[in-house]
C-alpha positions, 0 to 999 in steps of 0.5 A: 477112480476119478482122484487117481485120474486127476493125481495122474494128470497132475503129475504129468502136467508138473513134470512137463512144466518143470522141464519147460522151467527148470533145468531143460530150459536150454532143450526147450530153447531148441526146435526139437525141445519146443516139438516135444513139449508141444507134443507132451501139451497135445497128449495132455489135452487129448488124455484129459478129454478123453477121460472126462466129459465136458460136464466132469467136474473137479472135486469139490470140498466141504466148508470144513476143508477151506484152507486156513491160508491161501497163498496168493500167486503172481501180481498180488497188488497192481500199481497201475494208475487206471487199476489203482484208481478203481480200487480207491473207488470200490470198483463203482466205475468197473466195466467188464467188457465182453466183445470180439466175434460176439452177436451183441457186444456187452458191458457189465458193471460189477453190480450187474455181474452180481445181479446175475446167476451165480455159482458157489464152489469150494475147490482146490487150486493147484500151482505149477509151483507145487503147492495147493490150497481149497478156497470157496469162490463165488461169481457168475458162470461164464457160460451166462455171459456168452450165451447173453452175448451170443457167439458167432459161428467162427468163434474158438477161443475166449481171450481174457486181458487183465489189469496187471502189467507184467513188464514193459516193452522196451522198458526195464520191468520185469514181472512188476507193474508200472505206476504210470501204466503207460509209455511215460514209464519207459515202454509199452505195458504188457498187461496178463492175458490168458485164454481157454477153448469153448469147451472149457469156457462152458464148463459148469465150474468155469466162473468169474468169481467176484467173492472168495470165503464169503467175502468180497474177492480181496486185491491179492487174489485178483480183484474185482474178477478172477477167472476159476477154470478148476480143471487146469492149473493156477497160472491159467486162473487170470486175475484182475480181468477187465476185458474179454474178447471172443476170437477164432485164432489165437495167433494175434494174441501176444506171442501166438501161444495164448497166454503171457506164461504160455509166450514164455515157454508154459503149456497152453493147456494145463490140464489137472 
C-alpha cells in the first residue's frame, strides 16, 4: 500500500506544483488563485499526515539500485567569497551554528558532526521538474542535534540558512551567485533558506548528510552539509547548510512563506 500512496501523493504534489509554475501563473497571482493553492497544500499535508505516522519511512533501496548518475539540482557551485574560502581549505574552519529557541545554542565543526551517531539511507530523490534519482546518504540525524540543544516550549519550526546566493536584493542577479557575496556586488545577497516543522525535524530519515554514495559530499550536491528530507520533494532538500534556527513562526523568514521557492509560489509542504 505504501508505494501506491506514495505515487498518488507524488502525482498530486506534481500537479499542484505544475499549476503554480506553469500555465496557471496568472491564476496563482490572484487572491483566488493563492487561496486555491493554499487549500491544495493544506490538503496534501492533511492526507500525508493521515496516511503516514510520524515514524513511517520513505522507501529505502539496495545498493544495486543506486543511480549511475545523480543529477545535481539548483545551485551547483556557489561563487560567494566566504564559501569559496571554505571549499579551498576543505571546510576545516566550517562551523554549523544551531540557535534560536533552544536551551543551549551549539556550534559544530564538520569533524564533530562526523563523530556523532550517524544514519545511512538509500532513497529516491524526486524533483518537482519530474525526474528522480536514487542515492546513498550518510549524515547525522537532525533529531540528534535538536536533542542536544534542547528546544524551548514555544519552538515550532526549524529554519535552514544556506551559503548559496540566489539573487541580490536591489541588484541584477537572478538565480546565480555573487563573487563578492555582499553589497559591493550591487545589492544585498539573498541566500537560500528553507524550513520544516517539528514532525519532519524529528523523523528518523531527516538527516544532515555529509557523505553521498560512500564518499565525501561533493560541492555540486551541497557540501559540506545537505538536508535530506526523504518524504518531500527535492527543493526542500536544502544544500550548503550553514546555520539552523529554531523559531516559533515563519512570518519573519523571507516573505513569510517558509522558504526561498515558497516565497515565489511553491508549496511549503511538498510531501510525497
